[in-house]
C-alpha positions as CSV (number, residue, x, y, z in Angstrom):
1,E,119.2,181.4,149.6
2,D,118.5,185.4,148.8
3,A,117.7,186.0,152.1
4,T,120.4,184.8,153.7
5,K,122.8,186.3,151.1
6,D,120.7,189.6,152.0
7,L,121.1,188.6,155.9
8,V,125.4,187.9,156.0
9,S,125.6,191.3,153.6
10,A,123.7,193.5,156.6
11,Q,125.4,191.4,159.5
12,D,128.8,192.8,157.7
13,K,127.4,196.0,157.0
14,L,126.5,196.6,160.6
15,Q,129.8,195.2,161.5
16,K,132.0,197.7,159.3
17,A,129.5,200.4,160.3
18,Q,130.4,199.7,163.5
19,K,133.9,200.0,163.2
20,E,133.4,203.2,161.5
21,Y,131.4,204.8,164.4
22,N,133.8,203.7,166.5
23,A,137.1,205.2,164.2
24,L,134.9,208.5,164.2
25,L,134.3,208.5,168.2
26,E,138.0,209.1,168.3
27,G,138.3,212.7,167.1
28,T,136.9,214.5,164.5
29,S,134.6,217.9,163.8
30,E,131.5,218.1,165.8
31,D,130.3,218.9,162.1
32,S,131.7,215.9,160.6
33,L,131.0,213.9,163.2
34,S,127.2,214.4,163.6
35,K,126.8,213.8,159.9
36,E,128.7,210.5,160.3
37,V,127.1,209.5,163.3
38,E,123.7,209.8,161.1
39,K,124.8,208.3,158.2
40,K,126.1,205.4,160.5
41,L,122.7,205.1,162.4
42,A,121.2,205.1,159.1
43,E,123.3,202.2,157.9
44,L,122.4,201.0,161.3
45,E,118.2,200.7,160.5
46,G,118.8,199.3,157.3
47,A,120.8,196.1,159.0
48,K,118.0,196.1,161.4
49,T,115.5,196.4,158.1
50,N,117.1,193.3,156.5
51,L,117.1,191.6,159.9
52,E,113.4,192.1,160.8
53,N,113.2,190.8,156.8
54,A,115.6,187.4,157.6
55,K,112.8,187.6,160.7
56,K,109.7,187.3,158.0
57,T,111.4,184.6,155.9
58,V,111.8,182.0,159.3
59,E,108.4,183.0,160.5
60,D,106.9,181.9,156.6
61,L,109.6,178.5,157.1
62,N,107.8,177.7,159.8
63,Q,104.4,178.3,158.7
64,Q,105.0,176.3,155.8
65,K,106.2,173.6,158.3
66,A,103.1,173.8,160.0
67,E,100.6,173.3,156.8
68,C,103.3,170.2,156.1
69,E,102.7,168.4,159.2
70,A,99.4,169.0,158.7
71,K,99.1,167.1,155.4
72,I,101.0,164.9,156.9
73,Q,98.4,163.6,159.1
74,E,95.9,163.4,155.9
75,A,98.3,161.9,153.7
76,L,98.8,159.0,156.5
77,S,95.2,158.8,156.8
78,N,94.8,158.8,153.1
79,V,97.3,155.5,153.1
80,E,95.2,153.8,155.0
81,S,92.0,154.3,153.4
82,T,93.8,153.3,149.9
83,K,95.1,150.2,152.1
84,T,91.2,149.2,153.1
85,A,90.1,149.5,149.6
86,Y,92.9,147.3,148.3
87,E,92.5,144.4,151.1
88,E,88.9,144.8,149.4
89,A,89.7,144.1,145.9
90,Q,92.0,141.3,147.1
91,K,88.9,140.2,148.6
92,Q,86.7,141.0,144.7
93,T,89.5,138.6,143.4
94,S,89.9,136.1,145.4
95,F,85.3,135.6,145.2
96,A,86.2,135.8,141.2
97,K,88.5,133.4,141.0
98,T,86.5,130.5,143.4
99,N,83.5,131.8,140.7
100,L,85.6,130.9,137.9
101,D,86.9,127.7,139.2
102,A,83.3,126.7,140.2
103,A,82.0,127.7,136.5
104,T,84.8,126.3,135.0
105,S,83.9,123.1,136.8
106,N,80.5,123.0,135.7
107,Y,81.2,123.7,132.5
108,N,83.5,120.6,132.2
109,E,80.9,118.6,133.6
110,K,77.8,119.6,131.5
111,K,80.8,119.1,128.7
112,A,81.1,115.4,129.5
113,I,77.5,115.0,129.5
114,Y,77.0,116.6,126.2
115,D,79.7,115.0,124.4
116,G,79.0,111.2,126.5
117,A,75.7,111.8,125.1
118,T,74.2,109.1,121.9
119,N,70.8,110.2,121.7
120,E,70.1,112.9,119.8
121,E,67.5,114.3,121.6
122,V,68.8,113.8,124.8
123,K,72.0,115.4,123.5
124,T,70.1,118.8,122.3
125,E,68.2,118.4,125.8
126,Y,72.3,118.9,127.0
127,E,73.2,121.1,124.6
128,T,71.2,124.1,126.4
129,D,72.6,123.3,129.7
130,L,76.4,123.6,128.2
131,V,75.6,126.8,126.5
132,K,74.2,128.1,130.0
133,A,77.6,126.9,131.5
134,Q,79.8,128.0,128.8
135,N,78.0,131.8,129.4
136,E,78.5,131.7,133.1
137,L,82.1,130.4,132.1
138,S,82.8,133.4,130.1
139,A,81.0,135.6,132.6
140,A,83.5,134.6,135.5
141,Q,86.0,135.2,133.1
142,N,85.3,138.9,132.2
143,N,84.2,139.2,136.3
144,L,88.2,138.4,137.2
145,N,89.7,139.7,134.8
146,T,87.5,143.4,136.0
147,A,88.5,142.2,139.7
148,M,92.2,141.7,139.1
149,Q,92.3,145.0,137.1
150,E,90.3,147.0,140.1
151,Q,92.8,145.3,142.7
152,A,95.9,146.5,140.5
153,Q,94.7,149.9,140.5
154,K,93.9,150.0,144.3
155,E,98.0,148.7,144.5
156,N,99.0,151.6,143.1
157,A,96.5,154.2,145.2
158,V,98.1,152.6,147.9
159,T,101.8,153.1,146.3
160,N,100.6,156.7,145.3
161,A,99.3,157.0,148.6
162,E,102.7,156.4,150.6
163,K,105.1,158.3,148.0
164,N,103.1,161.3,148.8
165,V,104.1,160.4,152.5
166,T,107.5,159.8,152.0
167,S,107.3,163.1,150.0
168,V,105.7,165.3,152.7
169,N,107.9,163.9,155.4
170,Q,110.9,164.9,153.4
171,K,109.7,168.6,152.9
172,I,109.1,169.0,156.9
173,L,112.9,167.6,157.1
174,D,113.9,170.3,154.3
175,L,112.5,173.4,156.4
176,E,113.3,171.9,159.6
177,K,117.2,172.8,158.0
178,Q,116.3,175.9,156.3
179,I,114.4,177.4,159.7
180,E,117.7,175.8,161.8
181,S,119.9,177.8,159.5
182,K,118.2,180.3,159.4
183,Q,117.8,181.0,163.3
184,K,121.2,180.4,163.7
185,E,122.0,183.4,161.2
186,L,119.2,185.9,163.3
187,D,120.7,184.8,166.3
188,A,124.5,186.1,165.5
189,F,122.5,188.9,164.3
190,N,121.0,190.1,166.9
191,Q,123.8,189.4,168.9
192,S,125.8,192.0,166.8
193,I,122.8,194.3,167.3
194,R,123.2,194.1,170.8
195,M,127.3,194.8,170.8
196,Q,126.3,197.9,168.9
197,K,123.9,199.3,171.4
198,K,126.4,198.7,173.7
199,H,128.9,201.3,172.2
């Protein structure tokens, strides 16, 4: 924004210098004319310096755009890798659910046998199986909880990666607008300087 203001200001000064320079050529003393011409030439040089600074601003913006375009490839690649990790996490969750279903079924079966036993010796024997089944059920529940947490983290990673792509794309669009605006100003300023040189 400051560069734009400097460019517009320099262009105004250049046009003013052109008018004053033309007016001077229409009749002044040689000494006075020489001094005024030197002054106007100095102003013109200042305007050219401002133009060069504005050009550098455009170059910097183009450099930023190039960097963003490189980042967008990296960001898109990151989206793909996070999606792959998420899909793998979904498979692990599905696997953990299957194991939990099997462990639940096994526990229910062992408990039914244990509850149905009337002989104490047999019941004691079944109790070992029931405890084992209960431990397996608890482990399966823990595994599912862990898998679901992992899946949620991977899902968040995908969301963040996609947001990053959107953010970088928006930055590129913003830079393109700035570059277009600056380029128009530079073109107009270059035209103004070419007209000055003709006189």
